[in-house]
N, C-alpha and C positions, 0 to 999 in steps of 0.2 A: 344625401350621404347615407351610406349603409352603416348603421351603428353596430351590426353584428360582426363586422370585420375587425373591430377593435377589442373583441373579447379575448381575455387571456386564456391560452391553451394550457391545461394542466396535464402533465404526462401521467400515465398509469402503466401498470405492468404489461398490458397488451400493446401499447403504443411505443414502448421503448425499443430502440435498436442498439444492441450491445455488440461490441466487437472485441477481438483479442489484440492486446498490445504487448510488444516485447521491449523491455528496457534493459540496457547494459549498465550495471552499477560501477564499472571499472573507472576509478579515479574520481568518483562523485563524492561530495561531502554528505555524510549520513543524514543530517537534519534537512538539508535542502532537497535531497533525493526523496526522503520520506514525505515531505509536505507536498511535493509535486505529484507523487504517486497517489497519495491520499486524495488529492483533488481529482485525479483521473478516475479513481475507484468510486468516489462519491458522485461524479458526473458534473462537477461545477465548471468544467471547461466547455460544456455543451450549452447551446442556447435554450434547450428544452429542459433545463435543470428544474426539478421539483423536489423540495426538501424531504418529503415523506415517502419517496419512491426510490427504489434502487435503479437509477438511470445511468450509472457509470459503466465503464468498460472493465473487462477482465484483464488483469495485468500479470505478465510473466517477467520476473526479474532474474537475470543471470549474472554471474561473477560477483556473488555476494561477498566473497572473501577479499575482494579488491576494493572495497569501499574505504573511504578516508575518514578518520576521526581527527578533529582538531583539538588543540589544547592538551589537557592531561586526562581526557576521557578514556584513553586506552588503558590507563593504569588505575585511575581513581574512581571511575564510575562503577556503581554496583547495581546489579540486577537482583531484586528480592522476589522470592516466590514462597509459597507455603504448601506443605504436603497435605494439609488437612487434618493432621494429628496434633494434639497438644505439644507445644514446644517444637513444632515442625517448620519454623521459619528458616529458610536457607538463603544465603546470598552468594553471589559469584561476581567476579570482576569481568570487565569487558575482555580482557586478555584471555582469561580462561574460556569464556564463551566463544571467542573467535577461534580458538584451537579446536574445540569440540563441535560446535554448531554455529558457523558464521551466518547462516541464514536467519537464525532467531533474532539477531541484533536488528536487522531490517524489519522483520515481522513485528517486534516489540515497538519500534519507533513508529511504524505506520498504524498499528493498532491503537496507540495512544492518541493519534490524530483523527480517529474516526469517532462517531457518536457512541456514547455509552448506553446503548439500548438495544432492542431486538434488531433494529435496522442496521446498527453498527456491526453486530454479529453476522448478519446476512451479507453485509458489504465485505467483511473480512474474508469470507469464503471465495471472493473473486480475486484473491491474491495468491500467486504461486512464486516462491523464492527458491532459487537453486544456487549452490555454492560454486559450481563450475560453469562452463560455457554451454554444456549440453542441458536440454530440458525435455520434458515428456509431452509437451503440447505442440508437437510438429503437426498433428492432424488438424488442429484448429487454425493453422496458417496465420500466426500472429504477425501484425505489422510492426516493424521496428520503428521506434520514434526516438528523437534526440531530445532529452529533457532540457537542454540548454536553450532550445528554441521556444519553450513554453515560458510564460510570464510567472 
């Protein structure tokens, strides 16, 4: 028996194959959408997943303004940021953020599900969110997937 065939293969930056994926957020619940996209960006849906390597795919999300929020999150959830100056803490509700920048709601949800380190910052760069049906990644020929088919 050849024992070398049982060695675990660890992915590295040279051996990873990344592709572009298109996701339509229309009618999707925000948290479930964000967790599935975070799994794709991280690469956990691939058999070659390696925790310390960016082995996920690049994700393009369209129709961010048509995402669904359950419960009272549309009126009571608050997003807090800081300007960097003393007394610079600002908060905004989901309703206000939806009107001005609907793509930031999905970005914040996905960013919170990625690792809080250099790898997480690198993985977050693999995400593009657009509020309408048009996107700028036509040249990459993204493959459209249905998130309801994923576990």
